[in-house]
C-alpha positions as CSV (number, residue, x, y, z in Angstrom):
1,X,-188.3,114.0,-118.0
2,X,-188.4,110.7,-119.8
3,X,-190.7,108.8,-117.4
4,X,-190.7,105.7,-119.5
5,X,-187.1,105.1,-118.6
6,X,-187.9,105.1,-114.9
7,X,-190.9,102.9,-115.5
8,X,-188.9,100.4,-117.5
9,X,-186.1,100.1,-114.9
10,X,-188.7,99.7,-112.1
11,X,-190.5,97.0,-114.0
12,X,-187.3,95.1,-114.7
13,X,-186.2,95.2,-111.0
14,X,-189.7,94.3,-109.8
15,X,-189.9,91.3,-112.2
16,X,-186.6,89.9,-110.8
17,X,-187.4,90.5,-107.2
18,X,-191.0,89.3,-107.7
19,X,-189.8,86.1,-109.4
20,X,-187.5,85.4,-106.5
21,X,-190.4,85.8,-104.0
22,X,-192.8,83.7,-106.0
23,X,-190.3,80.9,-106.1
24,X,-190.2,80.9,-102.3
25,X,-186.9,82.6,-102.0
26,X,-186.0,85.5,-99.7
27,X,-185.2,89.0,-101.0
28,X,-182.3,89.2,-98.5
29,X,-180.6,86.4,-100.3
30,X,-180.1,88.7,-103.3
31,X,-178.4,91.3,-101.1
32,X,-174.7,90.6,-101.1
33,X,-172.5,93.7,-100.7
34,X,-169.3,91.7,-101.5
35,X,-170.6,90.4,-104.7
36,X,-171.9,93.9,-105.7
37,X,-168.5,95.3,-104.9
38,X,-166.7,92.8,-107.1
39,X,-169.1,93.3,-110.1
40,X,-169.2,97.1,-109.9
41,X,-165.5,97.6,-109.1
42,X,-164.3,95.1,-111.7
43,X,-166.5,96.6,-114.4
44,X,-165.4,100.1,-113.6
45,X,-161.8,99.1,-113.7
46,X,-162.2,97.4,-117.1
47,X,-164.0,100.4,-118.6
48,X,-161.4,102.8,-117.2
49,X,-158.6,100.7,-118.7
50,X,-160.4,100.8,-122.1
51,X,-161.5,104.4,-122.3
52,X,-159.6,107.7,-122.5
53,X,-160.5,110.0,-119.7
54,X,-162.4,112.6,-121.7
55,X,-164.6,110.0,-123.3
56,X,-165.3,108.4,-119.9
57,X,-166.2,111.7,-118.4
58,X,-168.4,112.7,-121.2
59,X,-170.1,109.3,-121.2
60,X,-171.0,109.8,-117.5
61,X,-172.3,113.3,-118.1
62,X,-174.5,112.0,-121.0
63,X,-176.3,109.6,-118.7
64,X,-178.7,112.4,-117.7
65,X,-180.1,112.2,-121.2
66,X,-181.8,108.9,-120.2
67,X,-184.1,110.9,-117.9
68,X,-183.7,114.4,-119.3
69,X,-183.3,114.2,-123.1
70,X,-181.6,117.1,-124.9
71,X,-184.1,119.6,-126.2
72,X,-184.0,120.2,-129.9
73,X,-186.2,123.0,-131.1
74,X,-186.6,121.9,-134.7
75,X,-189.6,124.1,-135.6
76,X,-187.9,127.1,-134.2
77,X,-184.8,126.5,-136.2
78,X,-186.9,125.9,-139.4
79,X,-188.5,129.3,-138.8
80,X,-185.1,130.9,-138.3
81,X,-183.8,129.3,-141.6
82,X,-186.8,130.5,-143.5
83,X,-186.3,134.0,-142.1
84,X,-182.8,134.0,-143.4
85,X,-184.0,132.7,-146.7
86,X,-186.5,135.5,-147.2
87,X,-184.0,138.1,-146.1
88,X,-181.2,136.8,-148.4
89,X,-183.6,136.9,-151.4
90,X,-184.6,140.5,-150.7
91,X,-181.2,142.0,-149.6
92,X,-178.6,139.4,-150.5
93,X,-176.4,137.0,-148.4
94,X,-174.4,139.8,-146.8
95,X,-177.6,140.9,-144.9
96,X,-177.3,137.7,-142.8
97,X,-174.0,138.8,-141.4
98,X,-175.8,140.7,-138.6
99,X,-177.2,137.5,-137.2
100,X,-173.8,135.8,-136.7
101,X,-172.7,137.5,-133.4
102,X,-176.0,136.5,-131.7
103,X,-175.7,132.8,-132.5
104,X,-174.4,130.7,-129.6
105,X,-174.1,127.4,-131.4
106,X,-170.7,127.2,-133.0
107,X,-171.8,124.8,-135.7
108,X,-174.6,127.1,-136.8
109,X,-172.3,130.1,-136.6
110,X,-169.7,128.4,-138.8
111,X,-172.3,127.5,-141.4
112,X,-173.9,130.9,-141.5
113,X,-170.4,132.5,-141.8
114,X,-169.6,130.3,-144.8
115,X,-172.9,131.3,-146.3
116,X,-172.2,135.0,-145.9
117,X,-168.7,134.6,-147.3
118,X,-170.2,133.3,-150.5
119,X,-168.9,129.7,-150.3
120,X,-170.1,127.3,-152.9
121,X,-173.2,125.3,-151.7
122,X,-171.4,122.0,-152.2
123,X,-168.3,123.3,-150.3
124,X,-170.6,124.4,-147.4
125,X,-172.2,121.0,-147.3
126,X,-168.8,119.3,-147.5
127,X,-167.2,121.3,-144.7
128,X,-170.2,121.0,-142.3
129,X,-170.5,117.3,-142.9
130,X,-166.9,116.8,-141.8
131,X,-167.9,118.6,-138.6
132,X,-171.0,116.4,-138.2
133,X,-169.0,113.2,-138.8
134,X,-166.4,114.2,-136.1
135,X,-169.2,115.3,-133.7
136,X,-171.1,112.0,-134.2
137,X,-168.0,109.9,-133.7
138,X,-167.0,111.6,-130.5
139,X,-170.4,111.3,-128.9
140,X,-170.8,107.7,-130.0
141,X,-167.4,106.8,-128.6
142,X,-168.5,108.3,-125.3
143,X,-171.8,106.3,-125.3
144,X,-169.8,103.1,-125.9
145,X,-168.5,103.1,-122.4
146,X,-171.9,101.8,-121.4
147,X,-171.8,99.2,-124.1
148,X,-168.4,98.2,-122.8
149,X,-169.7,98.0,-119.2
150,X,-172.5,95.7,-120.5
151,X,-170.0,93.4,-122.1
152,X,-167.7,93.2,-119.1
153,X,-170.3,93.0,-116.3
154,X,-171.5,89.4,-116.9
155,X,-168.0,88.1,-117.1
156,X,-167.0,89.9,-113.9
157,X,-170.1,88.4,-112.3
158,X,-168.9,84.9,-113.3
159,X,-165.5,85.7,-111.9
160,X,-167.2,86.7,-108.6
161,X,-169.1,83.5,-108.6
162,X,-166.0,81.4,-109.1
163,X,-164.3,83.3,-106.2
164,X,-167.3,82.5,-104.1
165,X,-167.1,78.8,-105.0
166,X,-163.4,78.8,-104.1
167,X,-164.3,80.0,-100.7
168,X,-167.0,77.3,-100.5
169,X,-164.4,74.6,-101.4
170,X,-162.2,75.8,-98.6
171,X,-165.0,75.0,-96.1
172,X,-165.9,71.5,-97.3
173,X,-165.3,70.3,-93.8
174,X,-168.6,71.9,-92.7
175,X,-171.4,70.6,-95.0
176,X,-174.0,72.8,-93.3
177,X,-172.4,75.9,-94.9
178,X,-172.2,74.5,-98.4
179,X,-175.7,75.3,-99.7
180,X,-175.7,78.9,-98.4
181,X,-172.2,79.5,-99.6
182,X,-173.0,78.3,-103.1
183,X,-176.1,80.4,-103.2
184,X,-174.2,83.5,-102.2
185,X,-171.5,82.8,-104.8
186,X,-174.0,82.8,-107.7
187,X,-175.5,86.1,-106.6
188,X,-172.5,87.8,-108.2
189,X,-173.5,86.3,-111.6
190,X,-177.0,87.7,-111.1
191,X,-175.6,91.1,-110.4
192,X,-173.4,91.0,-113.5
193,X,-176.1,89.8,-115.9
194,X,-178.8,92.1,-114.4
195,X,-176.7,95.2,-114.4
196,X,-175.6,94.5,-118.0
197,X,-179.1,93.9,-119.4
198,X,-181.2,96.2,-117.2
199,X,-178.9,99.2,-116.9
200,X,-175.7,99.4,-119.0
201,X,-176.9,98.2,-122.4
202,X,-180.3,100.0,-122.2
203,X,-178.5,103.2,-121.3
204,X,-176.2,102.8,-124.3
205,X,-179.1,102.2,-126.6
206,X,-181.0,105.3,-125.3
207,X,-177.9,107.5,-125.6
208,X,-177.3,106.3,-129.2
209,X,-180.9,107.3,-130.0
210,X,-180.4,110.8,-128.7
211,X,-177.1,111.1,-130.6
212,X,-179.0,110.2,-133.8
213,X,-181.5,113.0,-133.0
214,X,-178.7,115.5,-132.6
215,X,-177.0,114.5,-135.8
216,X,-180.3,114.7,-137.7
217,X,-180.8,118.2,-136.3
218,X,-177.4,119.3,-137.6
219,X,-178.1,117.7,-141.0
220,X,-181.3,119.7,-141.1
221,X,-179.3,122.9,-140.5
222,X,-176.9,122.0,-143.3
223,X,-179.7,121.3,-145.7
224,X,-181.3,124.6,-145.0
225,X,-178.1,126.6,-145.4
226,X,-177.3,124.8,-148.6
227,X,-180.7,125.6,-149.9
228,X,-180.2,129.3,-149.1
229,X,-176.8,129.2,-150.9
230,X,-178.4,127.7,-154.0
231,X,-181.1,130.3,-154.0
232,X,-184.0,127.8,-153.5
233,X,-187.5,129.3,-153.0
234,X,-188.3,129.5,-149.2
235,X,-191.3,127.2,-149.8
236,X,-189.1,124.5,-151.2
237,X,-186.7,124.9,-148.3
238,X,-189.6,124.7,-145.8
239,X,-191.0,121.6,-147.4
240,X,-187.6,119.8,-147.4
241,X,-186.9,120.8,-143.8
242,X,-190.2,119.6,-142.5
243,X,-189.2,116.1,-143.6
244,X,-186.9,116.2,-140.6
245,X,-189.6,116.8,-138.1
246,X,-190.4,113.9,-135.7
């Protein structure tokens, strides 16, 4: 679990609430269900309008990475590639065919199959890099739903504030309600800005970081397979692949 994400969110919320208390305000004045409904509902509607369903669904599923990052066993994969390299040098590339059925990752399976089929190293790299580009684009597009939410949320918050002020203007005949009404109206702006900068945009940034890790992981696999295809010494392959370790 990424505890730093939880700590960061908690610090952000405590800073806002603590500042409100230190200024002599009441925490209850920040609790406005109507304003929250306007901001959340309006932002959700805008994001749904912008995003295809499969990207929106994937973007929601990816949110778990903020707290439970995808596990990438880089050292294990390097050992696996080195094992393939040693075996191919002793028995030839066809000896690697026995490993293909046991590989669950489709990207790795495709790369190893190309290697066994005797594809040119540059062709292997070219074909797998197309897969990587498509893979990266799809995941980044999914992560962008959170960026979009971060862009829409403050504007929807302002819209909620304006709606609240309209309601205030309708009650000008009762001056005793003006101050409280205006305060309530601006809570929508707080919700919009706070959600954008404490939740949506940070989530988008964290997801992009993990996507970068996953892309780098695949690039490491491509580099290793290309090295085997060229016939590089396993020590050279190992040295190159260790450059990917974080």
